[in-house]
MARFI-687631 format. One record per residue: z, x, y of N, C-alpha, C in turn. Coordinates in steps of 0.2 Angstrom, whole numbers, plus 5000, padded with zeros to 4 digits. Each point is the difference from the previous one (the first is absolute). Example, Ala and Ser with C-alpha at 12.3 -4.5 7.8 and 13.67 -1.06 7.14 Angstrom:
BEGIN
503950664972500049965006500050045006 499649985005500150045006500349965005 
This chain:
BEGIN
462349075026500650035002500050015008 500549995003500050015007500250075002 499650035004500250075003500449995006 500750025000500450005005500050075004 500049995006500050065004500750035001 500350044995500650035000500150055005 499550045002500150055005500149975007 499649955002500149965006500749975000 500249964995500649974999500650045001 500050064996500550055001500150035006 499450025003500050045006500349965006 499849935000500249965006500849994999 500249994994500749994999500450065002 499850064998500350065001500050025008 499449995003500050015007500449955004 500049944998500549955004500750024999 500250014994500750024999500250065004 499650054999500150075004500049995007 499549975003500049995007500649965003 500249954996500649965001500750045000 500050044995500650055000500050055005 499550035001499950065005500249975007 499749945002500249975007500749985000 500349984995500749985000500450065000 499850064997500450065001500050035007 499449995003499950025007500549965005 500049944998500549965004500750024999 500250004994500750034998500250065004 499550055000500150065003500050015007 499749955003499950005008500249955004 500249944997500249945004500749984997 500550005004500749984998500049924998 500449984996500049944997500249955006 499649955001500049945005499850035007 499650065000499750025006499349985000 499750015006499349995001499750055004 499350014999499650055004499449965002 499949995006499549975003499350044999 499549964998499450034999499549975005 499949945000499649965005500449955003 500250015006500549965004499849924999 500549964998499949935000499649984994 499850054995499649984995500250034993 500150075000500250034993500550055001 500550004996500550054999500150024993 500350064999500350024994500749995000 500349974995500749985000500250034993 500750005000500350014993500549954998 499749954996500449954998500150004992 500449964997500150004993500049924998 499749994994499949934998500250004993 500449954998500249994993499649944997 499649975005499649944998499350024998 499649955001499350024998499650015007 499350004999499650025006500249965006 500050045006500149985006500749975001 500550024997500749995001500249934997 499649974996500249934997500550024995 500549955000500650014995500350065000 500150035007500450065001500750004999 500349984994500749995000500250054994 500650025000500350044995500249964994 500150034994500249964995499549984995 500149944996499649984995499250005001 499849995007499350005002499750064998 500450065001499750074999499850004993 500449984995499850014993499449954998 500049945003499549954999499350035002 500050035006499450025004499850074996 500450044998499850064996499749984994 500349954996499749974994499349975001 500049965006499449975001499450055002 500250065003499550055001499850034994 500450024995499850034994499649954996 500249935000499549954997499350005003 500050015007499450005003499550064998 500350054999499750064998499749994993 500449974995499849984993499449955001 500149955004499449955000499450035003 500050045005499450035003499750054995 500450044996499750044994499749954995 500349954998499749954995499449975003 499949985006499449985003499550055000 500150065002499550055000499750014993 500550004995499850014993499549944997 500149945003499649944998499449995005 499950055004499449995005499349994995 499649955002499449994997499550045004 499450014998499550045003499849985007 500049935001499949985007500650005005 500550024997500750005004500150075003 499650054999500250075001500150015008 499749965004500250005007500749995002 500449984995500749995002500450064999 499750064997500350064999500450035006 499650015006500450035005500649965003 499949935000500549965002500650004996 499949994993500650014996500350075000 499650055001500350075001500450005006 499849975005500450015007500749964999 499949944997500649964999500550044995 499850034995500450044995500350065004 499650045003500250065004500549985005 499949955004500549985005500749974996 499949974995500649984996500450064997 499650054998500450064997500350035006 499750015006500350035006500749975001 500049935000500649975002500550004994 499850004994500550014994500350075000 499650055002500350075001500650005004 499949965006500650005005500649964997 499849954997500649964997500450034995 499750044996500350044995500350065003 499750035005500350065003500549995004 500049955005500550005005500349925000 499749964996500349935000499749955005 499650035004499649955005499450045002 499649965004499350025002500050025007 499750065001500050035007499449965004 500149975005499449975004500050045007 499450015003500050045006499449985004 499549964998499549985005500249935003 500050015007500249945004499549985005 499749944999499549985005500249945003 499849995007500249945004499449995005 499849945001499549985005500349955004 500150025006500449955005500749994998 500249944999500749984998500049994992 499450014997500049994993500250074997 500550004995500250074997500049994993 499550044997499950004992500650034997 500349984995500550044996499850074998 500450055000499850074999499850004992 499550044999499750014993499850074999 499750014994499950074998499350004997 499850064998499350014997499949964994 500650004996499949964994499949935001 500449975005499949935002499249995002 499850055004499349995002499550004994 500150054995499650004994500049934996 500649985000500149934996499649955004 500149995006499649955004499350015000 499750065001499350015000499749994993 500450024995499849994993499949934998 500549965002500049934999499549965004 499850025006499449975003499450024997 499950064997499450024997499949964994 500649994996499949964994499849935001 500449975005499849935002499349995002 499750055004499350005002499650004994 500150054996499650014994500049934996 500649984999500049944996499749945003 500049995006499749945004499250015001 499850065001499350015002499550044995 500350044996499650054996500049994993 500649974997500050004993499949934998 499549994995499849944998500449984993 500249945000500449984994499550004994 500350014994499649994994499849924999 499449994997499849934999500249984993 
């Protein structure tokens, strides 16, 4: 029987979702919609934008895409939970990555159900390259995905 680390899994999910929601609340409370606060000139700003699409502004259109993406997010949560329940003994290194993905997905799902769109506020640019605005949830999803890919490629041995 595989012993899953429920405490670590739950803690990361809760911390990711709470950190995401707290930072979004701070932006809502302190930065007007479509406004920007310069933090590091020419590199980093806090902005207040809204996104009906997915991470980094993809498919940011009103209408049916919202329902599709909300459903896709809920499906992702179910699949991540299923994956966690199915972890084998040598797969436990995936736990933090799966938890980050799940916590980030929940953070954005909360926004979708609460206000119908996701609040983005981290704005990075390097020279003329400008990354689409994103949030803590998007960061958790990205970091969690990288974690899972690295584990699958380098640390988890397939069964023979």
